[in-house]
N, C-alpha and C positions, 0 to 999 in steps of 0.2 A: 687624680682620676685614672682608673684602670684603662689599659689599652683595649679598644673595641675589637672583638673577635667575631667571626662569622657565627659561632655557636651562641655567644652572648646576645648578638643582635637578633638571631632567630628566636631565642627564648623570650626576649623582650617583645618582639613582634607577636608572638603567640599570646602573651599577656594582654597586649593592646587589643588584639582581635577579640579576645574573650570579654574585655571590658566594653568594647563597642557593641558586641553581640548582646550583652545583658541589657543595654538600653537605659541604664540608670544615670548616665552622664548627661549634663545639660548640653545645649548646643555648642557653647564656647569650648567646653572641655572636650566634647566629641571632635570638634574641628582640630583642636590642638593634638589630640591623640592620633587622629587621622593623618595629620601632617607629619608627626613623628614616625608613624608607620610607613609613610611613603619614603621618608629619608632612610629608614632601616631597610626597606626593600631595595632601594638604590644601592646602598652599601653592600647588601648581600649579593646582588647581581654583579657588582664589580668584583667581589671576592670570587664568585663562581666563574666569572670570565677569566680572571687571573689563573685560577686552577685549571680551567680548560686549556688555556694557552700553554701552561707548563706541561700538562699531559701530552699535548700535541708535540711539544719540543722533545719530550722524552721519547716518544714513539718514532719521531722522524730522524733523529740524529744518528746517522750511520746504521739505521735499523737495529739499534741496540738501546737498552734502557740506561741512558746516561743522564744524570741530573744536570740541567743547564739553567742557570738563573734567567728569568725572563726580564727583559728591559724593553720599554717602548721604542727607544731610539734604535736599538740594534735588532729589534724583532725577536730577541732572544737567541739568535744564532751567532755564535762566535767562531770565526774561521781561523 
């Protein structure tokens, strides 16, 4: 199985949305697609939050653009 990326998840979410909007799925299939969509939204939100945190770290570190890996434990700041 390929590693899930933000872009792949967003593409799949678009497909699920289109399928649900068509209304051709039965109730059970619609619920499964909806649940999958919710999981994809959560994944995308996590990825966006990680990106936001990394951008903040880049902008804050000594007022220069220095890449600093983000870790939950250290908050991304290394002294």
